[in-house]
C-alpha positions in Angstrom: 24.0 -32.8 11.2 24.4 -34.6 8.4 25.3 -33.9 4.5 23.2 -34.0 1.5 25.6 -36.7 0.5 24.8 -38.5 3.6 21.4 -38.1 3.3 20.9 -39.1 -0.3 22.6 -42.5 0.7 20.5 -43.2 3.6 17.0 -41.8 2.5 15.5 -45.2 3.2 17.0 -45.5 6.6 15.4 -42.4 8.1 12.3 -40.1 8.5 12.9 -37.1 7.2 10.5 -33.9 8.0 11.0 -30.2 5.8 9.9 -28.0 8.8 9.7 -24.8 6.6 7.9 -21.9 8.2 7.8 -18.2 7.2 6.9 -15.3 8.7 3.3 -14.0 7.8 4.5 -10.5 6.7 6.6 -12.5 3.9 2.9 -13.4 2.1 5.1 -17.1 1.5 3.4 -20.1 2.0 5.4 -23.4 3.3 2.9 -25.7 2.7 2.8 -24.8 -1.1 6.4 -24.8 -1.6 6.6 -28.5 0.1 4.4 -29.4 -2.4 6.2 -27.9 -5.3 9.7 -28.9 -4.3 11.2 -31.3 -1.3 13.3 -34.0 -0.3 11.7 -37.6 -1.8 10.2 -39.0 1.3 9.7 -35.7 3.4 6.9 -35.2 5.5 5.2 -31.3 5.9 5.6 -30.3 9.4 3.4 -27.3 9.8 4.7 -25.1 13.1 1.6 -23.0 13.6 -0.5 -26.4 13.6 1.9 -28.2 15.8 1.9 -25.8 18.7 0.1 -24.9 21.6 -3.3 -23.4 20.9 -4.1 -23.0 23.9 -1.2 -20.4 25.1 -1.7 -16.7 24.4 1.7 -16.6 23.2 2.4 -17.9 19.3 4.3 -21.3 18.8 4.6 -22.1 22.4 5.4 -26.4 22.5 2.6 -28.5 23.0 2.1 -30.6 25.9 4.2 -34.2 25.5 0.8 -36.6 25.1 0.0 -34.2 22.0 3.8 -34.5 20.8 3.8 -38.4 21.2 0.4 -38.8 19.4 1.6 -36.2 16.5 5.2 -38.4 16.1 3.0 -41.5 15.8 0.8 -40.0 13.4 3.4 -39.6 11.2 5.0 -43.1 11.8 7.8 -42.6 13.7 8.3 -45.0 16.3 11.2 -44.7 19.2 14.1 -46.2 17.3 13.6 -44.3 13.8 16.2 -41.5 13.2 14.7 -38.0 12.1 16.2 -35.4 10.0 14.7 -32.0 10.4 15.6 -29.6 7.2 13.7 -26.4 6.4 14.0 -23.6 3.4 13.4 -20.7 5.5 15.3 -18.0 7.6 13.8 -18.6 10.7 15.6 -21.7 11.4 12.1 -23.8 12.2 13.9 -27.3 11.9 15.6 -26.3 14.8 12.1 -25.4 16.4 11.2 -29.1 15.5 14.3 -30.5 16.5 14.0 -29.0 19.9 10.3 -30.1 20.6 
């Protein structure tokens, strides 16, 4: 956990993910909201896109090979510090962090 003041001071030292996701019945578009407003330098992380699509259950974790490739595609390295946040009631940043 970091404060907004800490993050503002350390923006250049961390990788930031906006993991906002909304329940479909809300008819909100998290990617559109990200494009309209996000923390400077934040990368949008889409829960739907980065879940195991072969599972019959929604939003299951992808395998470790997929996860590694996905992080590399975002430029994340082993020694990077990562901050995940969201603007949603489902706490999707926790899901990103848990993954």
